[in-house]
C-alpha positions as a printed NumPy array, in Angstrom:
array([[ 71.463,  53.243, 104.304],
       [ 68.173,  51.899, 102.981],
       [ 65.313,  54.352, 102.468],
       [ 62.126,  52.369, 102.917],
       [ 58.9  ,  52.621, 100.969],
       [ 56.052,  50.216, 100.229],
       [ 58.032,  48.398,  97.578],
       [ 61.3  ,  47.702,  99.409],
       [ 60.242,  47.176, 103.024],
       [ 60.65 ,  43.414, 102.601],
       [ 64.185,  43.83 , 101.294],
       [ 65.028,  46.176, 104.165],
       [ 63.724,  43.633, 106.684],
       [ 65.795,  40.82 , 105.198],
       [ 68.944,  42.971, 105.298],
       [ 68.293,  44.21 , 108.83 ],
       [ 67.584,  40.77 , 110.28 ],
       [ 70.627,  39.258, 108.58 ],
       [ 72.869,  41.961, 110.028],
       [ 71.386,  41.504, 113.505],
       [ 71.889,  37.731, 113.416],
       [ 75.502,  38.226, 112.339],
       [ 76.319,  40.573, 115.209],
       [ 75.825,  43.927, 113.52 ],
       [ 74.184,  47.124, 114.732],
       [ 71.267,  48.749, 112.941],
       [ 69.352,  51.996, 113.371],
       [ 65.622,  51.916, 112.708],
       [ 62.589,  54.205, 113.053],
       [ 60.115,  53.655, 115.88 ],
       [ 56.805,  55.379, 116.599],
       [ 58.699,  58.106, 118.483],
       [ 62.414,  58.346, 117.583],
       [ 65.108,  56.253, 115.905],
       [ 66.442,  53.321, 117.89 ],
       [ 69.635,  51.266, 117.833],
       [ 69.232,  47.532, 117.491],
       [ 71.371,  44.496, 118.167],
       [ 70.277,  40.909, 118.777],
       [ 69.559,  40.517, 122.483],
       [ 71.866,  37.56 , 123.185],
       [ 75.049,  38.629, 121.364],
       [ 77.289,  39.926, 124.13 ],
       [ 79.988,  41.481, 121.931],
       [ 77.366,  43.393, 119.949],
       [ 75.755,  44.652, 123.158],
       [ 79.165,  45.736, 124.402],
       [ 79.895,  47.635, 121.196],
       [ 76.524,  49.359, 121.463],
       [ 77.458,  50.704, 124.895],
       [ 80.777,  51.936, 123.538],
       [ 79.425,  53.839, 120.526],
       [ 76.624,  55.431, 122.58 ],
       [ 79.016,  56.232, 125.456],
       [ 76.324,  54.775, 127.683],
       [ 76.884,  54.142, 131.38 ],
       [ 77.23 ,  50.443, 132.15 ],
       [ 74.823,  51.02 , 135.032],
       [ 71.97 ,  51.708, 132.581],
       [ 70.342,  48.577, 131.18 ],
       [ 69.304,  48.282, 127.533],
       [ 65.546,  48.088, 126.818],
       [ 64.196,  45.663, 124.242],
       [ 61.421,  45.397, 121.67 ],
       [ 59.626,  42.163, 120.861],
       [ 57.087,  41.205, 118.232],
       [ 54.761,  39.175, 120.443],
       [ 54.156,  38.37 , 124.101],
       [ 55.286,  34.759, 123.674],
       [ 58.876,  36.03 , 123.551],
       [ 58.573,  37.213, 127.149],
       [ 59.342,  33.64 , 128.164],
       [ 62.899,  34.147, 126.9  ],
       [ 63.333,  37.339, 128.903],
       [ 61.202,  37.223, 132.038],
       [ 61.117,  34.693, 134.856],
       [ 57.544,  35.694, 135.709],
       [ 54.778,  37.991, 134.471],
       [ 51.93 ,  38.782, 136.858],
       [ 48.304,  39.405, 135.915],
       [ 48.531,  43.19 , 136.306],
       [ 51.452,  43.274, 133.893],
       [ 49.536,  41.138, 131.411],
       [ 46.533,  43.454, 131.668],
       [ 48.72 ,  46.468, 130.926],
       [ 50.219,  44.704, 127.916],
       [ 46.777,  43.784, 126.6  ],
       [ 45.676,  47.414, 126.93 ],
       [ 48.744,  49.345, 125.736],
       [ 50.662,  46.987, 123.413],
       [ 51.551,  47.523, 120.642],
       [ 52.488,  50.983, 121.869],
       [ 54.857,  53.201, 123.845],
       [ 54.75 ,  51.326, 127.165],
       [ 57.946,  49.702, 128.434],
       [ 57.363,  47.128, 131.153],
       [ 60.063,  46.132, 133.642],
       [ 59.886,  42.465, 134.632],
       [ 61.905,  39.984, 136.706],
       [ 64.644,  38.719, 134.389],
       [ 65.637,  35.215, 133.43 ],
       [ 68.961,  34.317, 135.014],
       [ 70.836,  33.649, 131.776],
       [ 70.372,  37.088, 130.173],
       [ 73.463,  39.164, 129.324],
       [ 74.393,  41.668, 132.018],
       [ 73.998,  44.491, 129.49 ],
       [ 70.232,  43.891, 129.491],
       [ 69.868,  43.878, 133.269],
       [ 72.72 ,  46.067, 134.598],
       [ 72.764,  44.069, 137.822],
       [ 69.115,  44.788, 138.62 ],
       [ 67.827,  41.247, 137.927],
       [ 65.131,  42.898, 135.819],
       [ 64.576,  43.367, 132.09 ],
       [ 62.605,  46.035, 130.197],
       [ 60.587,  45.242, 127.071],
       [ 57.721,  46.441, 124.913],
       [ 55.916,  45.709, 121.678],
       [ 56.352,  48.973, 119.754],
       [ 53.483,  50.889, 118.178],
       [ 52.811,  51.032, 114.442],
       [ 56.179,  51.687, 112.804],
       [ 59.017,  49.906, 111.065],
       [ 60.123,  48.847, 114.555],
       [ 56.968,  46.772, 114.986],
       [ 57.323,  45.196, 111.545],
       [ 60.958,  44.41 , 112.29 ],
       [ 60.278,  42.895, 115.714],
       [ 57.536,  40.667, 114.323],
       [ 59.625,  39.517, 111.378],
       [ 62.78 ,  38.873, 113.416],
       [ 61.2  ,  36.59 , 115.999],
       [ 63.776,  37.498, 118.644],
       [ 64.18 ,  40.455, 121.049],
       [ 66.082,  43.481, 119.729],
       [ 67.574,  46.348, 121.691],
       [ 65.65 ,  49.599, 121.464],
       [ 67.904,  52.212, 123.009],
       [ 67.587,  55.655, 121.427],
       [ 69.844,  56.465, 118.486],
       [ 71.973,  59.167, 120.066],
       [ 75.134,  59.683, 122.047],
       [ 74.168,  59.548, 125.72 ],
       [ 73.06 ,  62.981, 126.88 ],
       [ 72.387,  64.249, 123.352],
       [ 68.948,  64.694, 121.722],
       [ 67.3  ,  61.54 , 120.377],
       [ 67.435,  61.31 , 116.587],
       [ 64.232,  61.906, 114.621],
       [ 65.868,  61.558, 111.201],
       [ 68.265,  59.102, 109.606],
       [ 70.705,  61.915, 108.826],
       [ 70.994,  62.685, 112.533],
       [ 71.843,  59.038, 113.233],
       [ 74.641,  59.191, 110.659],
       [ 75.954,  62.424, 112.19 ],
       [ 76.107,  60.75 , 115.597],
       [ 77.631,  57.429, 114.602],
       [ 79.052,  57.551, 111.087],
       [ 80.349,  54.135, 110.05 ],
       [ 79.957,  52.635, 113.533],
       [ 76.532,  51.337, 112.493],
       [ 76.187,  48.584, 109.903],
       [ 72.813,  49.689, 108.513],
       [ 70.548,  52.71 , 108.889],
       [ 66.914,  52.164, 107.922],
       [ 65.641,  55.526, 106.704],
       [ 61.918,  55.782, 107.335],
       [ 61.812,  59.556, 107.108],
       [ 61.244,  61.848, 110.055],
       [ 59.729,  60.102, 113.064],
       [ 56.897,  61.704, 115.088],
       [ 59.13 ,  62.482, 118.068],
       [ 57.225,  63.654, 121.094],
       [ 57.721,  61.897, 124.394],
       [ 59.506,  58.53 , 124.726],
       [ 57.781,  55.421, 126.   ],
       [ 56.298,  55.375, 129.471],
       [ 58.147,  52.962, 131.777],
       [ 56.46 ,  50.938, 134.512],
       [ 57.9  ,  48.46 , 137.008],
       [ 55.731,  45.35 , 137.154],
       [ 58.072,  43.151, 139.186],
       [ 56.01 ,  43.434, 142.371],
       [ 52.384,  43.313, 143.449],
       [ 51.801,  46.967, 142.562],
       [ 52.585,  48.738, 139.28 ],
       [ 55.144,  51.517, 139.829],
       [ 55.603,  54.352, 137.342],
       [ 59.313,  54.849, 136.592],
       [ 59.019,  57.377, 133.737],
       [ 56.011,  59.223, 132.417],
       [ 56.182,  59.414, 128.644],
       [ 53.77 ,  59.065, 125.75 ],
       [ 51.208,  57.333, 127.986],
       [ 50.091,  59.728, 130.703],
       [ 50.272,  58.859, 134.377],
       [ 46.551,  59.474, 134.813],
       [ 45.621,  57.104, 131.993],
       [ 47.938,  54.428, 133.32 ],
       [ 46.78 ,  54.536, 136.917],
       [ 43.13 ,  54.855, 135.896],
       [ 43.461,  51.604, 133.992],
       [ 45.329,  49.875, 136.817],
       [ 42.72 ,  51.119, 139.275],
       [ 39.885,  49.868, 137.111],
       [ 41.574,  46.485, 137.015],
       [ 41.961,  46.428, 140.785]])
């Protein structure tokens, strides 16, 4: 475990990115809860993540990215409404579902031919995503069906030594998880109302036409 502060954030980033590149699993604080991260294209790591979370194979793994340019790796297309939403709500708690590139691991799409991604709000997660330069999984740090972890100690209680590194950023704000929208079609469809309210989302989409 690495407890981060102003002086050792750089060291924590180097350790975290090295572990991700070498197939490890990390836990890290986001602007809501702790998340579990593996590098997006390492199939064995993705598989292990499903196992330790006891996650249904039918549920795809969402991702965080550090900039919109990385969407080209993940999405086969991004329409103008999706781009407008990203410009308005990223970085922040809005997960956008997009049509997936054909070569993505099945663990990221779960047979849906779509992929979910966001640029996280101000947090270690955002710093990590920007420094890594590749997509990272952002599933909540909990056993499926259990409460999402707000503290590093809770992550350790859930997973013990199954995780290669826990980044301890203190207690996270909690609250509601990210809002999820489906932007694969002509219209934006709300899949889960979270930190961004339905009214705010649809007001913006309506204003944009």
